[in-house]
N, C-alpha and C positions, 0 to 999 in steps of 0.2 A: 771257207771250206777247209783250209789248212789248219785253222784253229780247232775246228770240230774234230778233225782227224787226230790231232794231237791229244785232245781230250779223251776220245774213244780209246786210243792206244794206252793212255794212262789208266783208264777204267779197267781195261783187260789186264794190264800189269798188276793193278791193285787187287783185282779179283784172284789172279794167280797167286800173288803173295799171301792173300788172305787164306786161301785153301791150302797153301803149301807150308806156311810157317806154323810154329807151335806156340806162338804168343808168350814167350818167356816162361817164368816160373809159375807154379800153380796159383800162387798168391795174387798175381797181377794179370793173369791171362785174360780174365773176363773184361778187365778195364781196357787192356790193349786192343782186344777184339772189338769192343764197343767203339773205341776211338778210330779204328780202321774203317768200321762200317759208317760211322758219321762222316768221315772224309769222303767216302764213296758216294754217300747220299748228297753230300754238298756239291760234288762235281755234277752229278746227274741233275740236280735241282738248278744249277746255274747255267745249263745249256739254253741258248737263245736262238730264235729264228727270226728272219725278217719277213713281214707280210706287207702288202701294199693294197689296202682296201679301197674300193670305189663305191660311190653311190650312183645309181642310175635312176633318173627321173623320166617317167613316160606314162602313157596310158597303156591299155591292154589291147589295142586295136591292131597292132602288127603292121602299121603303115608308117610312112615317113613324117606325117603330120601329128606330132605328139601333143599339140595344143588343141586338138579337136577330136571328139569321140561321141559315140551314141550309146545311150543306156535306155533300158525299158523299165517302165512302171505300169501304171494304168494307161499311159500313152508312151509313145516313142519320143525320147528326149534328145535333141541335138545340142551339144554342149561345146562352147568355145572358151578356152582360157584366154582372157584378153589382157590381163595384168597379173603380175605375181612377184612376190618377194619371199624367199625361203632362206632361213639362217639356221644352220645346225650349230648347237652350242656345245654338245659333248657326245662322244660315242666311246664305249668301252667294251671289253670282252673278258669273259671268264673261261679259264681252260682247266681241263682235267688231266691228271698225270697219265702217262702211257699205261696200258693195261699190264705191260711186262715190267713196270718200274718196281724197284725194291721198296717194300714197306715192312718194318719190323715192330712188333708189339713190345711194349715195355714189359720186362720180366720182373718177377717178384723181388729179385735182389737188386734191381736198378741197373742191370748190366746193359740193357738195350732201350732205345727210345725211338719213337716214330719220327722220322724226318719229314716225309710226305707220304700220301697214299693216293692210290688211283682207284678206278672202278666204281666211283659213286654215281648214282643215278639222279642225284639232286644237284642244284646249282651251287651248293657249298661243297667244295671239292678239296678236302685235305688241308695240309699245312704248307708252310714255305711258299714257294712261288705260286702254288695252286690255290692259295686262299685269298688272293687279291686280283683286282681287275686291271687290265692294261688298256690304255686308250689315250684320247686327246681331248682337250677342252679349249674353247676359244670362241671364235666367231667365223663360221665357214659358210660362205654363200656360193652357190653354183652358177649364179647369173640367171638368165632368162630360161626357166625350165620348160617353156613352150617351144624352144628352139633347139633342135638336135645338133650334137657335135661329135656323135659316135654311133656306129652301127654295131650292135651286139648280136648274139645269137637269137635274141628275141625281137630284134628289129631296131628301129632308130631310138636312141635315148639321149638325154642330157647327162653327160658323164662328169662327176665331181671327184677329184682325188681327195682322200682322207689322210695323206701323208703331211708331215712326218709322223709315222706311227711308231711307238717304241718297240724294240725287240721283245718277242713274246716267248714263253717257255715251250719246250717240246711237249706234245701230248695231243689232246683232242679238244677242239672248240666246243664249249659247253653252251654258252648263252651270249647274246648281244644286247647291250643296254644303250640307251641314248636319250637325248632331249633336243627338241627344236625350240629355240627361243622365239622364233617366228615362222609361221606358215600363213602368209597373207595372200589370198587368191581371189581374183574377180572372174566370174563366169557369166557369159551370156547364154541363157538356156531357152530353147524354143521348142514348144510342144505341138507344133503344127498350126497353131492359130494365135498363140500368145508368146511374147518374149519377156523374160524376166532377167534383171541384172542382180547377181547374188555376190555379195562381198563376204567371204569366209575369213574369219580371224581366229587362228589358233595360236595361243602364246604359252610358252613354257610347257609344251606338249611332250610328255615322256612317252617312250616306247620301249618294247622288248621284242626281240626276234628269237624265236626258238629254232635251234639248228635241227633240221630234220634228217640229217645223215651223220655218219661218223666221219667227221672231217679232221684228218690228221694234220698236225703241224710238226715239221716243216710242210708247207703247202706245195704240193706238186702237181695239181691239176693244170690242164692246158687251157682253161678259161680263167679270166681274171677273178680275183677274190672280190666278189661284188654283191651288194645289197640293193634291191630295187624298190623305189617308191612309186606306186601307181596312183596318179591323180584321180583316175576313174573310180578307184576303190574307196576314196573318201566319200563319194556320193552314191555309190551302189548300195543296194539292200543286201546286207550280209546274211549268210546261211543261218537259219533258226530265228531270224527276226521277222516279225509281221509288219514292221514299220518301213514304209518307203519314204526316204528323205526327199526325193524329187517330187513325189505326190504331195508331201507335206509342204514343200516350198510353193507349189502352185495352188495350194488351198488358202494361201495368204492373199489378201486383197491388193497389196502394194505391188507395184511393178519393179520396185528396187528394195532389196532385202539385205539386211546385214545380220550375219550369224556370228555371235561371239558368246562370251560367258555371262553377258547380262542382257543380250537381245536374242530373241528366239532361242531360248536356252534348251528347249527340248531337241531341236535340230542340232544344236551344238553338242549336246550330250551324245546323240546318236553318231555324229561324225567322229567325236573322240573315241567312242567305242569301236568304230571301224578301224581307227588307227591302232588301237590296242589289240585287235583281233588278229591272231597269227594267220598270215597268208592273205589277208584282205587288202591291205595297203602296202605293207612291207614284206618283201619276199627275199629269201637268201638264194640268189641265183647259183651259187657255187654248189648247191646240192642237186641241181638239175642234171 
């Protein structure tokens, strides 16, 4: 906080000196003014804030049993998560410069240059600090995601810290990217008369989360900076799709089914599509 205060005081002083001084003789005033602006932009661009992201694993039932849920298809399906291994490989975020940040177009005489720009509606957001992603890469396991260790506003969840996360630039969160090296889940699924055991294997599964609100950094909301993964969303029929994954599972003759990239590939593709569909499996709770 002290460091940020010093930086802001320096910015105001620099702005005042920029407006008050005459920048030397006529011959070098443009060059001196450009150097002052570049110094100001560099200070703005180097501001950093700490965020502490969390991943919440749950179903969407709002009860304390996050390993058991019910979904509807042609039948009502009772689903129990009996075994699981989830490993996050990477997660990163892209930020947009504050709307009130300074951006200067290059002039014909070369006197000014863009240091960074804000206000973009696309995931490519300017230059400097706002042209790169910030995140972590490694091997991050939450443990047993069928067992709750935290009560959030949405109910019981399995909470996983994504720290240490690098300091990020001031501005607005634009996009979240990530990859799970493994999502290995075993379900017992009962349709009222038959039980099937389903082994779901997703490997190197990439995802993106679109931010549905203007989330400012530094983060000041009173709820944790959190992304939710809903296991029920993996098996649910997504909006706009005519294909029921659960009905597809029960159309197969075997009582034990493996779904991966070389067995039952149609089901595998549908589940991957669910993972990639915004709001189906991955939800950014901080916009609630």
